[in-house]
C-alpha positions in Angstrom: -15.3 -10.1 18.7 -13.2 -7.7 16.8 -11.4 -4.4 17.5 -11.2 -1.3 15.3 -8.8 1.6 15.9 -9.8 5.0 14.9 -8.2 8.4 15.4 -9.5 10.9 17.9 -7.6 14.2 17.9 -3.8 13.8 18.2 -3.4 11.6 21.3 -6.3 9.1 21.4 -8.0 6.3 19.6 -11.2 4.3 20.1 -11.7 0.6 20.3 -15.0 -0.8 19.2 -15.8 -4.2 20.6 -18.7 -6.1 19.1 -20.0 -9.5 20.2 -22.6 -11.5 18.4 -26.1 -10.8 19.7 -25.4 -9.6 23.3 -23.5 -6.3 23.7 -21.1 -3.8 22.3 -18.7 -1.5 24.0 -16.8 1.5 22.6 -13.9 2.6 24.7 -12.1 5.9 23.9 -8.9 6.2 25.9 -7.8 9.8 26.3 -4.1 10.3 27.0 -3.1 13.5 28.8 0.5 13.9 30.0 -0.7 16.4 32.7 -3.4 14.2 34.1 -4.3 10.6 34.6 -5.5 8.7 31.6 -9.3 8.5 31.1 -11.6 6.1 29.4 -14.9 7.2 27.9 -17.1 4.2 27.5 -20.2 3.8 25.4 -22.0 0.6 26.3 -25.0 -1.1 24.6 -26.9 -4.3 25.5 -29.5 -6.0 23.3 -32.3 -8.4 23.9 -30.9 -11.0 21.5 -29.4 -13.8 23.6 -27.1 -16.1 21.6 -27.4 -19.9 22.1 -23.8 -20.4 22.9 -21.2 -18.2 24.6 -17.8 -17.7 23.2 -14.5 -16.5 24.8 -15.1 -13.2 23.1 -18.4 -12.8 24.9 -16.7 -13.5 28.2 -14.1 -10.9 27.7 -16.5 -8.2 26.7 -19.0 -9.0 29.5 -16.2 -8.8 32.1 -15.5 -5.3 30.8 -19.2 -4.5 30.9 -19.3 -5.8 34.5 -16.6 -3.4 35.5 -18.4 -0.4 33.9 -21.7 -1.3 35.5 -20.0 -1.7 38.8 -18.4 1.7 38.5 -21.8 3.3 38.0 -23.0 1.8 41.3 -20.1 3.5 43.0 -20.3 6.8 41.1 -23.9 7.3 39.8 -23.2 10.8 38.6 -21.1 9.5 35.7 -24.1 8.8 33.5 -24.4 11.1 30.5 -27.5 10.2 28.5 -29.6 7.7 30.4 -33.2 8.9 30.4 -33.9 10.6 33.8 -37.2 8.7 34.2 -35.7 5.3 33.6 -32.7 6.0 35.8 -35.0 6.6 38.7 -37.4 3.7 38.2 -37.8 1.4 41.2 -37.0 -2.3 40.9 -40.7 -3.1 40.7 -41.3 -0.6 37.9 -38.3 -1.9 36.0 -39.6 -5.4 36.3 -43.0 -4.3 34.9 -41.4 -2.7 31.9 -39.2 -5.6 30.9 -40.4 -7.7 27.9 -39.9 -11.4 28.0 -36.8 -11.2 25.7 -35.3 -8.4 27.7 -35.9 -10.3 30.9 -34.2 -13.3 29.4 -31.2 -11.2 28.5 -30.9 -9.8 32.1 -31.2 -13.3 33.6 -28.7 -14.8 31.2 -26.1 -12.1 31.8 -26.5 -12.4 35.6 -26.1 -16.2 35.4 -22.9 -15.7 33.4 -21.5 -13.2 35.9 -22.4 -15.6 38.8 -20.5 -18.3 36.9 -17.5 -16.1 36.5 -17.6 -15.1 40.2 -17.6 -18.8 41.3 -14.6 -19.5 39.1 -12.7 -16.6 40.7 -11.1 -16.5 44.2 -11.6 -12.7 44.3 -14.8 -11.2 45.6 -15.9 -8.8 42.9 -17.2 -5.4 43.6 -20.6 -5.9 41.9 -21.2 -8.9 44.2 -20.4 -6.8 47.3 -22.9 -4.1 46.2 -25.6 -6.7 45.9 -27.0 -8.9 43.1 -30.3 -7.2 43.1 -28.9 -3.7 42.7 -26.7 -4.9 39.9 -29.5 -6.8 38.1 -31.8 -3.8 38.0 -29.1 -1.4 37.1 -28.5 -3.7 34.1 -32.2 -3.9 33.3 -32.4 -0.1 33.2 -29.7 -0.1 30.5 -31.7 -2.6 28.4 -35.2 -1.1 28.6 -33.8 2.4 27.8 -32.8 1.2 24.3 -30.0 3.8 24.5 -26.3 3.6 24.4 -24.9 4.6 27.8 -22.0 7.0 27.8 -19.8 6.9 30.9 -16.4 8.2 31.9 -14.0 6.2 33.9 -10.3 6.3 34.9 -8.2 4.2 32.6 -6.6 0.9 33.5 -4.2 0.3 35.1 -4.3 2.8 38.0 -1.1 4.5 39.0 -1.5 3.3 42.5 -2.2 -0.2 43.6 -5.9 -1.1 43.0 -7.1 -3.2 46.0 -10.2 -4.2 44.1 -8.5 -6.3 41.5 -9.0 -4.1 38.4 -12.6 -3.5 39.1 -13.4 0.2 39.5 -13.5 1.0 43.2 -11.4 3.2 45.5 -9.5 5.9 43.7 -6.4 6.3 45.7 -4.8 9.2 43.8 -5.9 12.8 44.1 -5.2 13.3 40.5 -7.9 10.7 39.7 -10.3 12.2 42.1 -9.8 15.5 40.4 -10.3 14.0 37.0 -13.6 12.4 38.1 -14.9 15.8 39.1 -14.6 16.9 35.5 -15.4 13.8 33.6 -19.0 14.5 32.7 -18.2 17.7 30.8 -15.2 16.0 29.2 -17.3 13.0 28.1 -19.9 15.3 26.6 -17.1 16.8 24.4 -16.1 13.3 23.4 -19.8 12.4 22.6 -19.8 15.3 20.0 -17.2 13.2 18.1 -18.8 9.9 18.9 -22.5 10.6 19.4 -23.8 7.8 21.7 -25.5 5.1 19.7 -24.4 6.3 16.3 -21.6 3.8 15.7 -22.3 1.2 18.3 -24.5 -1.4 16.7 -24.8 -5.0 17.8 -24.7 -6.9 14.5 -25.1 -10.7 14.8 -23.0 -12.5 12.1 -25.0 -13.1 9.0 -27.2 -10.0 9.2 -27.0 -6.7 7.4 -28.7 -3.3 7.8 -29.1 -1.6 4.4 -26.9 1.5 4.1 -28.1 4.7 2.4 -25.1 5.0 0.0 -24.9 5.5 -3.7 -21.6 5.1 -5.5 -20.5 8.3 -7.2 -21.6 8.7 -10.8 -18.6 8.1 -13.0 -17.8 10.5 -15.9 -17.7 9.1 -19.4 -14.4 7.3 -20.2 -12.3 9.8 -22.2 -12.2 8.8 -25.9 -13.2 5.3 -25.3 -13.8 3.2 -28.4 -14.8 -0.4 -28.9 -12.3 -0.6 -31.8 -9.3 1.3 -30.5 -9.1 1.2 -26.7 -6.5 -1.3 -25.8 -6.5 -3.5 -22.6 -4.5 -1.9 -19.9 -1.1 -3.6 -19.4 -1.3 -4.8 -15.8 1.8 -6.5 -14.6 1.3 -7.5 -11.0 4.8 -8.6 -10.3 8.4 -7.3 -9.9 11.4 -8.6 -11.7 14.0 -9.9 -9.3 14.6 -12.5 -6.6 12.8 -10.8 -3.7 9.2 -12.1 -3.4 6.8 -11.3 -0.6 3.3 -12.9 -0.3 0.6 -10.3 0.5 -3.1 -9.9 -0.3 -2.1 -6.8 -2.4 -5.4 -5.0 -1.7 -5.5 -1.3 -2.4 -8.2 1.4 -2.7 -10.0 1.7 -6.1 -11.3 4.9 -7.5 -15.0 4.5 -8.2 -14.6 5.8 -11.7 -12.4 2.8 -12.5 -14.6 0.1 -11.1 -15.2 -1.8 -14.4 -12.8 -1.6 -17.3 -13.8 -2.4 -20.9 -11.6 -2.3 -24.0 -11.5 -3.4 -27.7 -11.7 -7.1 -26.7 -15.3 -6.6 -25.5 -16.9 -8.3 -28.5 -14.6 -11.3 -28.3 -15.3 -11.7 -24.6 -19.1 -11.4 -25.0 -19.2 -14.0 -27.8 -17.3 -16.4 -25.6 -19.6 -15.7 -22.6 -22.8 -16.1 -24.7 -21.6 -19.5 -25.9 -20.7 -20.6 -22.4 -23.6 -19.2 -20.4 -26.2 -20.5 -22.8 -24.4 -23.8 -23.6 -24.3 -27.3 -22.1 -22.5 -26.2 -18.9 -24.6 -23.1 -18.3 -26.2 -24.3 -15.1 -22.8 -25.0 -13.6 -21.2 -21.8 -14.7 -23.9 -19.5 -13.3 -25.3 -20.4 -9.8 -27.3 -18.4 -7.2 -28.7 -19.6 -3.9 -32.1 -18.1 -2.9 -30.5 -16.1 -0.1 -28.4 -14.3 -2.7 -31.1 -13.4 -5.2 -31.5 -9.8 -3.8 -27.7 -9.3 -4.1 -27.7 -10.6 -7.6 -30.4 -8.1 -8.6 -28.5 -5.4 -6.8 -25.5 -6.4 -8.9 -27.3 -6.0 -12.2 -28.7 -2.6 -11.1 -25.3 -1.4 -10.0 -23.4 -2.6 -13.1 -26.0 -1.2 -15.5 -26.1 2.2 -13.8 -22.3 2.4 -14.0 -22.0 1.2 -17.6 -24.5 3.7 -19.0 -22.6 6.6 -17.4 -19.1 5.3 -18.0 -19.5 3.9 -21.5 -22.4 5.8 -23.1 -21.2 5.0 -26.6 -21.9 1.3 -25.9 -24.8 1.2 -23.5 -28.1 3.0 -23.0 -31.3 2.4 -20.9 -34.6 1.7 -22.6 -37.9 2.0 -20.9 -41.3 0.5 -21.4 -44.5 0.8 -19.5 -43.6 -2.1 -17.2 -39.8 -2.6 -17.2 -36.4 -1.0 -17.4 -33.9 -2.5 -19.9 -30.3 -1.9 -20.9 -29.4 -2.0 -24.6 -26.0 -2.8 -26.1 -25.6 -0.4 -29.0 -22.9 -2.4 -30.7 -25.0 -5.6 -31.0 -28.6 -4.4 -30.5 -29.1 -6.8 -27.6 -31.5 -5.8 -24.9 -31.5 -7.2 -21.4 -34.1 -6.7 -18.7 -32.7 -5.2 -15.4 -35.2 -7.3 -13.4 -34.8 -10.8 -14.9 -35.0 -14.3 -13.6 -31.1 -14.6 -13.6 -29.8 -11.1 -13.2 -26.2 -12.2 -12.4 -25.9 -14.0 -15.7 -27.0 -10.9 -17.7 -24.8 -8.6 -15.7 -21.8 -10.9 -16.6 -22.8 -10.6 -20.3 -22.5 -6.8 -20.2 -18.9 -6.8 -19.1 -15.6 -8.7 -19.6 -15.4 -9.7 -16.0 -16.7 -12.8 -14.2 -18.9 -12.1 -11.2 -18.9 -13.6 -7.7 -21.0 -12.8 -4.6 -19.8 -13.7 -1.1 -22.2 -13.3 1.9 -21.4 -13.4 5.6 -22.7 -16.5 7.4 -23.9 -16.9 11.0 -20.3 -18.0 11.9 -18.7 -14.8 10.6 -17.2 -16.5 7.6 -17.9 -15.2 4.1 -19.4 -17.8 1.7 -19.5 -18.0 -2.1 -23.3 -17.8 -2.6 -23.6 -16.8 -6.2 -21.4 -16.6 -9.3 -21.3 -16.2 -13.0 -17.9 -17.7 -13.9 -17.6 -18.5 -17.6 -13.9 -17.8 -17.8 -12.4 -19.6 -14.7 -9.2 -21.0 -16.3 -8.3 -23.4 -13.4 -11.2 -23.9 -11.1 -14.9 -24.7 -11.3 -17.8 -22.8 -9.6 -19.6 -26.1 -8.9 -16.6 -27.3 -6.8 -16.3 -24.1 -4.7 -20.0 -23.1 -4.4 -21.2 -22.5 -0.9 -17.7 -22.7 0.5 -16.2 -20.1 2.8 -13.4 -18.0 1.3 -11.0 -19.6 3.8 -12.0 -23.1 2.5 -11.8 -22.0 -1.1 -8.2 -20.9 -0.6 -7.1 -23.9 1.5 -8.6 -26.4 -0.9 -7.0 -24.6 -3.8 -3.6 -24.9 -2.2 -2.9 -21.2 -2.3 0.7 -20.7 -1.5 1.4 -19.5 2.1 -2.3 -18.7 2.6 -2.5 -19.8 6.3 0.8 -18.3 7.2 0.6 -15.0 5.4 -2.9 -14.3 4.1 -5.7 -15.8 6.1 -5.8 -13.6 9.2 -5.5 -10.4 7.2 -8.1 -11.5 4.6 -10.7 -12.4 7.3 -10.1 -9.1 9.2 -10.5 -7.1 5.9 -13.9 -8.6 5.0 -15.2 -8.2 8.6 -14.4 -4.4 8.4 -15.3 -3.8 4.8 -17.9 -1.0 4.3 -20.0 0.1 1.3 -18.4 3.5 0.9 -15.0 2.2 -0.4 -14.1 0.0 -3.3 -10.9 -2.0 -3.5 -8.8 -3.8 -6.1 -6.1 -6.5 -6.2 -4.2 -8.4 -8.9 -2.8 -11.8 -9.4 -1.1 -13.7 -12.2 -0.2 -17.2 -13.3 1.5 -18.9 -16.3 -0.7 -21.1 -18.5 0.7 -23.7 -20.8 -2.1 -23.4 -23.4 -3.9 -20.6 -25.2 -7.4 -21.3 -23.9 -9.1 -18.4 -22.1 -12.1 -20.2 -20.8 -10.6 -23.4 -19.4 -6.9 -24.6 -19.4 -7.2 -28.0 -21.0 -3.5 -28.6 -20.1 -4.7 -29.6 -16.6 -7.4 -31.9 -17.9 -11.0 -31.9 -19.0 -13.4 -29.3 -17.4 -16.0 -32.1 -17.1 -13.8 -34.5 -15.1 -11.6 -31.9 -13.3 -11.0 -33.0 -9.7 -11.2 -36.7 -10.4 -7.6 -37.7 -11.2 -6.4 -34.1 -11.7 -3.2 -33.9 -13.7 -0.5 -31.2 -13.8 0.1 -29.0 -16.7 2.6 -30.5 -19.2 6.2 -29.9 -18.2 7.8 -29.1 -21.5 5.3 -26.9 -23.5 6.2 -25.1 -26.7 7.0 -21.5 -26.0 4.3 -20.4 -28.4 1.7 -22.1 -26.1 2.8 -20.4 -22.9 0.5 -17.6 -21.9 0.5 -14.9 -19.2 -2.9 -14.9 -17.3 -3.6 -12.1 -14.9 -6.8 -11.2 -12.9 -7.9 -7.8 -11.9 -10.3 -8.4 -8.9 -12.4 -5.4 -7.9 -14.2 -5.7 -4.6 -17.1 -3.7 -3.2 -19.8 -4.3 -0.5 -23.3 -3.7 -1.9 -25.1 -1.3 0.3 -28.6 -2.8 0.2 -27.8 -6.5 0.6 -24.5 -6.3 2.3 -23.0 -8.9 -0.1 -19.4 -8.4 -1.3 -19.2 -8.3 -5.0 -16.1 -9.5 -6.9 -15.7 -8.4 -10.5 -12.9 -10.5 -12.0 -11.4 -9.4 -15.3 -9.0 -11.8 -16.9 -6.2 -10.5 -19.1 -4.6 -13.2 -21.3 -1.7 -12.8 -23.7 1.2 -14.9 -25.1 4.3 -14.9 -22.9 6.3 -14.0 -26.1 4.5 -10.6 -26.1 5.5 -10.0 -22.5 9.1 -10.7 -23.4 9.1 -7.9 -26.0 8.1 -5.2 -23.5 10.7 -2.5 -22.6 10.5 -3.2 -18.9 11.7 -6.8 -19.2 15.3 -7.1 -18.0 
């Protein structure tokens, strides 16, 4: 379960609660200094019953129970439930329920009964009758609609004798508010149309989004001979040091950056991705094949528009290709290994992470010819959390884990992001830092970098990591550009104290 705050006018926000496979609830608290607070609720149930219940399911279903109970006391608060369905008899409702929908109703009722037995308080929905509750719930499910309802906000100003379940409204202000809730909720539904944002998305699933990234303009005066790498310096001089994820918005025009080192990088990648270690530098599980193809399509479309002096499309009767003008190489867009060929087009390494059924994001595909300090074969199929913890990332659990997981859960396709990191390397090898041992035997008796390296061998290594969620597959694509230069060069910069 997760919550998302979103602005509504000047004095309200919405909270969207999602639970794997069972229900979702959008609450819009409306604060009015001249009247009692009001909650507009949009409630959805589905016919997908999860195998196991979680504490998050329990919390949401308790809230759903309160909302359903309120409709039994105040049937006029429905906004958009189909009139025919709302007035079906219990027998007619029973006849319309599919087997899956019937299982959902029964499972929810069993859960509520379990909650009631664990509580010393007699809940309102029980006093109104199990049968009435069950078939009110069934009407929600067979309607396939999101139910909009307006309720007084918790807690009540006066003592609630029904233990926080909507019941008696002791204050005249609340009674007056109820008289106008329907029209007020209709106004809210113009901002939050019932059903438009409330989707029950089980972990590990994705609904394709109709989104195309903006077409970038050609990079001004870009040249494969004269355009220098941008001087990213993701640190501040001084003693103060704060560990953060450092994620910020990225302009779509700047998604992938190329410079006059492109030829050098491509030659290295060609040797690596077609060499002895090729099968361990580029890996894709079957579940990520569509995301890999989507990556090749997205990268190609961007490059042809952004760097027209270097790339162009070629077409035949049966296939679409991209040509590198500087080398004459031609790659098919739809190839057997699209992620490898996408990596050969740019100076970045590529990684695809996909959400699993547990809500964690897993490294399911990668083309990583320039890793430096880690091996794809060791991290493949790991969750991002496990990748960071096994890599001994400084202060990850204390400072970074919670924010990182929340960020990926909320990430959409319409925004791109970027972050930077840096490290100090005690040798001059871009592909693999041999100072920590052989790439072949890394992890078996790993050794530390040599402690007294010659200053000429010390290099500054920085990564520019761009992140975007692919709209068709839902995979999150990392493009990782490594900048690598001698530390002596850094020391000559004007900003160095």
